[in-house]
Backbone as ProteinMPNN parsed JSONL, in Angstrom:
{"seq_chain_A": "MKDKKLSKSETEAKIKDLSENLSSDNIKKIKKLAMSKNIKLGKLKQKFCKKCYSLFNSQNSQIRIKNKFKIIKCKKCNEISRYRLI", "coords_chain_A": {"N_chain_A": [[-10.449, 24.819, -0.224], [-10.353, 21.564, -1.514], [-7.663, 19.438, -2.615], [-7.385, 17.877, -5.847], [-7.763, 14.407, -6.175], [-5.211, 12.15, -7.105], [-4.921, 9.92, -9.89], [-3.977, 6.437, -10.346], [-2.099, 6.171, -12.436], [-1.254, 8.84, -12.736], [-0.072, 9.16, -10.257], [2.058, 7.32, -10.455], [3.545, 8.617, -12.453], [4.25, 10.934, -11.08], [5.851, 9.848, -9.054], [7.949, 8.885, -10.609], [8.999, 11.316, -11.534], [9.857, 12.474, -9.101], [11.79, 10.627, -8.379], [13.982, 11.149, -9.937], [15.501, 13.122, -8.755], [16.796, 12.324, -6.037], [16.409, 12.71, -2.594], [16.309, 12.773, 1.004], [13.868, 13.896, 1.748], [12.38, 13.727, -0.63], [12.326, 10.96, -0.881], [10.707, 10.193, 1.249], [8.283, 11.308, 0.376], [7.887, 9.819, -1.955], [7.591, 7.192, -0.909], [5.218, 7.546, 0.591], [3.357, 8.237, -1.4], [3.46, 5.894, -2.98], [2.545, 3.945, -1.175], [-0.047, 4.856, -0.746], [-1.413, 4.333, -3.122], [-0.889, 1.687, -3.565], [1.45, 0.938, -5.047], [4.202, -0.737, -6.418], [7.64, -0.316, -5.708], [9.869, -1.552, -6.706], [13.139, -1.829, -7.985], [13.857, 0.631, -7.025], [13.506, 0.747, -4.27], [15.754, -0.375, -3.226], [17.63, 1.556, -3.139], [17.638, 3.189, -0.937], [17.641, 3.553, 2.684], [15.438, 1.689, 4.734], [14.717, 2.478, 7.255], [15.775, 5.067, 8.065], [15.591, 6.533, 5.748], [17.799, 7.461, 4.275], [19.995, 7.902, 1.494], [21.659, 5.181, -0.101], [24.994, 5.243, -0.518], [28.544, 5.493, -1.177], [29.54, 6.817, 1.09], [27.728, 6.515, 3.259], [27.039, 3.809, 3.575], [27.569, 0.268, 3.727], [28.397, -2.342, 1.651], [27.937, -5.766, 1.03], [28.344, -8.969, -0.515], [27.023, -12.106, -0.159], [26.455, -15.528, -0.227], [24.431, -15.495, -2.332], [23.026, -13.209, -1.614], [22.577, -9.719, -1.339], [23.895, -7.593, 0.925], [23.301, -4.764, 2.715], [24.495, -2.321, 4.855], [23.453, 0.369, 6.687], [25.203, 3.214, 7.612], [24.342, 5.344, 9.123], [22.102, 4.629, 10.738], [22.574, 1.995, 11.382], [20.995, -0.019, 10.32], [20.281, -3.114, 8.735], [19.883, -4.266, 5.487], [18.693, -6.791, 3.398], [18.893, -8.277, 0.228], [17.842, -10.522, -2.225], [19.881, -11.875, -4.725], [19.425, -12.407, -8.119]], "CA_chain_A": [[-10.699, 23.974, -1.373], [-9.568, 20.332, -1.449], [-6.889, 19.067, -3.792], [-7.918, 16.779, -6.646], [-7.051, 13.164, -5.919], [-4.493, 11.654, -8.266], [-5.171, 8.546, -10.3], [-2.809, 5.583, -10.164], [-1.11, 6.501, -13.476], [-0.7, 10.139, -12.393], [0.807, 8.954, -9.109], [3.268, 6.695, -10.969], [4.316, 9.656, -13.141], [4.817, 11.827, -10.058], [6.924, 9.089, -8.413], [9.069, 8.87, -11.568], [9.605, 12.646, -11.51], [10.547, 12.655, -7.832], [12.927, 9.714, -8.257], [15.119, 11.685, -10.679], [16.291, 13.919, -7.817], [16.56, 11.681, -4.751], [16.865, 13.239, -1.315], [15.525, 12.1, 2.054], [12.498, 14.425, 1.693], [11.714, 13.132, -1.799], [12.11, 9.536, -0.616], [9.52, 10.105, 2.109], [7.123, 11.579, -0.462], [7.725, 8.681, -2.862], [7.042, 6.095, -0.11], [3.848, 7.861, 0.959], [2.552, 8.125, -2.614], [3.399, 4.488, -3.385], [1.702, 3.218, -0.236], [-1.43, 5.294, -0.868], [-2.022, 3.726, -4.306], [-0.417, 0.309, -3.633], [2.376, 0.843, -6.179], [5.474, -1.361, -6.045], [8.776, 0.526, -6.076], [10.832, -2.367, -7.457], [14.557, -1.606, -7.72], [14.042, 1.92, -6.363], [13.548, 0.592, -2.811], [17.105, -0.815, -2.841], [18.524, 2.715, -3.178], [17.572, 3.952, 0.309], [17.433, 2.819, 3.936], [14.029, 1.592, 5.108], [14.483, 3.045, 8.586], [16.056, 6.495, 8.163], [15.382, 7.095, 4.409], [18.998, 8.052, 3.679], [20.425, 7.23, 0.266], [22.823, 4.312, 0.003], [26.118, 5.584, -1.372], [29.794, 5.026, -0.587], [29.809, 7.439, 2.386], [26.887, 6.124, 4.379], [26.589, 2.422, 3.546], [28.562, -0.785, 3.519], [27.754, -3.352, 0.818], [28.601, -7.07, 0.933], [27.611, -10.004, -1.225], [27.303, -13.373, 0.498], [25.451, -16.573, -0.428], [23.366, -15.028, -3.227], [22.325, -12.08, -1.017], [23.245, -8.42, -1.265], [23.684, -7.124, 2.292], [23.659, -3.348, 2.816], [24.397, -1.803, 6.204], [23.417, 1.825, 6.746], [26.12, 3.707, 8.648], [23.663, 6.334, 9.949], [21.225, 4.03, 11.746], [23.008, 0.613, 11.538], [19.99, -0.956, 9.818], [20.791, -4.047, 7.729], [18.919, -4.657, 4.468], [19.145, -7.94, 2.609], [18.16, -8.463, -1.018], [18.25, -11.715, -2.942], [20.388, -11.679, -6.06], [18.851, -13.405, -9.034]], "C_chain_A": [[-9.805, 22.755, -1.31], [-8.821, 20.099, -2.743], [-7.562, 17.911, -4.519], [-7.096, 15.529, -6.372], [-6.433, 12.665, -7.22], [-4.901, 10.226, -8.603], [-3.876, 7.757, -10.137], [-1.719, 5.916, -11.19], [-0.468, 7.87, -13.225], [0.269, 10.029, -11.221], [2.115, 8.319, -9.549], [4.154, 7.719, -11.689], [4.979, 10.599, -12.148], [5.969, 11.142, -9.32], [8.154, 9.073, -9.307], [9.773, 10.22, -11.591], [10.411, 12.893, -10.235], [11.795, 11.781, -7.718], [14.14, 10.176, -9.046], [16.048, 12.478, -9.768], [16.054, 13.367, -6.411], [17.198, 12.44, -3.602], [15.977, 12.589, -0.246], [14.074, 12.613, 2.055], [11.719, 13.816, 0.528], [11.43, 11.648, -1.579], [10.888, 9.345, 0.267], [8.248, 10.341, 1.305], [6.819, 10.399, -1.381], [7.092, 7.508, -2.107], [5.561, 6.323, 0.205], [2.913, 7.737, -0.248], [2.372, 6.668, -3.028], [2.489, 3.688, -2.454], [0.228, 3.609, -0.386], [-2.141, 4.636, -2.043], [-1.569, 2.285, -4.524], [0.441, 0.076, -4.873], [3.68, 0.253, -5.682], [6.618, -0.509, -6.546], [9.859, -0.249, -6.825], [12.267, -2.084, -7.018], [14.819, -0.296, -6.99], [14.16, 1.76, -4.852], [14.91, 0.097, -2.324], [18.091, 0.356, -2.804], [18.512, 3.534, -1.887], [17.299, 3.057, 1.495], [15.947, 2.84, 4.294], [13.713, 2.327, 6.404], [14.644, 4.568, 8.592], [15.92, 7.237, 6.831], [16.6, 7.815, 3.832], [19.402, 7.234, 2.459], [21.62, 6.346, 0.546], [23.86, 4.795, -0.996], [27.387, 5.2, -0.621], [30.081, 5.634, 0.792], [28.983, 6.862, 3.523], [26.312, 4.703, 4.261], [27.761, 1.499, 3.289], [27.85, -1.925, 2.797], [28.595, -4.612, 0.778], [27.729, -7.989, 0.11], [28.026, -11.333, -0.632], [26.141, -14.331, 0.268], [24.219, -16.101, -1.196], [22.505, -13.924, -2.605], [23.197, -10.846, -1.059], [22.889, -7.835, 0.098], [24.199, -5.694, 2.383], [23.444, -2.898, 4.257], [24.469, -0.282, 6.164], [24.296, 2.294, 7.897], [25.454, 4.74, 9.546], [22.859, 5.677, 11.071], [21.55, 2.56, 12.032], [21.94, -0.41, 11.161], [20.603, -1.824, 8.728], [19.655, -4.433, 6.789], [19.504, -5.786, 3.65], [18.255, -8.092, 1.393], [18.711, -9.678, -1.725], [18.721, -11.343, -4.336], [19.839, -12.78, -6.952], [19.862, -13.789, -10.086]], "O_chain_A": [[-8.605, 22.892, -1.073], [-9.265, 20.498, -3.82], [-8.223, 17.074, -3.903], [-5.867, 15.588, -6.339], [-7.04, 12.744, -8.288], [-5.191, 9.424, -7.715], [-2.823, 8.318, -9.833], [-0.538, 5.941, -10.845], [0.725, 8.046, -13.471], [1.295, 10.708, -11.185], [3.179, 8.721, -9.08], [5.376, 7.688, -11.548], [6.121, 11.015, -12.341], [6.962, 11.793, -8.994], [9.276, 9.229, -8.826], [11.001, 10.278, -11.66], [11.508, 13.45, -10.281], [12.751, 12.151, -7.038], [15.233, 9.645, -8.846], [17.258, 12.502, -9.99], [15.21, 13.879, -5.676], [18.383, 12.768, -3.64], [14.996, 11.924, -0.579], [13.152, 11.846, 2.333], [10.556, 13.438, 0.672], [10.41, 11.135, -2.039], [10.11, 8.417, 0.046], [7.244, 9.661, 1.519], [5.662, 10.021, -1.567], [6.155, 6.89, -2.611], [4.75, 5.403, 0.099], [1.812, 7.198, -0.133], [1.27, 6.25, -3.384], [1.735, 2.834, -2.92], [-0.653, 2.776, -0.173], [-3.348, 4.401, -1.977], [-1.845, 1.716, -5.58], [0.202, -0.852, -5.646], [4.211, 0.677, -4.655], [6.585, -0.027, -7.679], [10.684, 0.355, -7.51], [12.574, -2.099, -5.826], [15.884, -0.121, -6.397], [14.843, 2.555, -4.206], [15.187, 0.146, -1.126], [19.261, 0.167, -2.473], [19.292, 4.476, -1.752], [16.792, 1.945, 1.347], [15.283, 3.869, 4.174], [12.578, 2.75, 6.626], [13.761, 5.283, 9.065], [16.115, 8.452, 6.787], [16.446, 8.694, 2.984], [19.177, 6.025, 2.404], [22.495, 6.705, 1.333], [23.62, 4.756, -2.203], [27.306, 4.635, 0.469], [30.797, 5.025, 1.587], [29.482, 6.732, 4.641], [25.232, 4.424, 4.782], [28.785, 1.883, 2.723], [26.824, -2.418, 3.266], [29.799, -4.561, 0.529], [26.513, -7.81, 0.044], [29.21, -11.667, -0.595], [24.987, -13.996, 0.532], [23.09, -16.294, -0.744], [21.366, -13.726, -3.028], [24.407, -10.916, -0.842], [21.716, -7.608, 0.392], [25.382, -5.436, 2.158], [22.36, -3.067, 4.816], [25.439, 0.286, 5.662], [24.151, 1.826, 9.026], [25.954, 4.997, 10.642], [22.924, 6.112, 12.221], [20.87, 1.935, 12.846], [21.977, -1.546, 11.634], [21.36, -1.331, 7.892], [18.595, -4.873, 7.233], [20.67, -5.744, 3.256], [17.029, -8.046, 1.494], [19.928, -9.846, -1.814], [18.054, -10.592, -5.048], [19.801, -13.947, -6.564], [19.571, -14.617, -10.95]]}, "name": "protein", "num_of_chains": 1, "seq": "MKDKKLSKSETEAKIKDLSENLSSDNIKKIKKLAMSKNIKLGKLKQKFCKKCYSLFNSQNSQIRIKNKFKIIKCKKCNEISRYRLI"}
């Protein structure tokens, strides 16, 4: 028996529930759900590495602010993420 497909609002609710308890597995699920329904993650995407899906915290990331950009370097995979500060 096939699973019922979720609507966009149901998917957003599921993403909100998963984002309360962030882990690398939950982050992968959140990304997959958001991409399937074309949902923007907004500020949530700044909380994890795009490459290895690890959470940015004091142990596994280095944060700098330079020229109106927030630069985060992941210590696990050495990926650099840049976000414009408004």
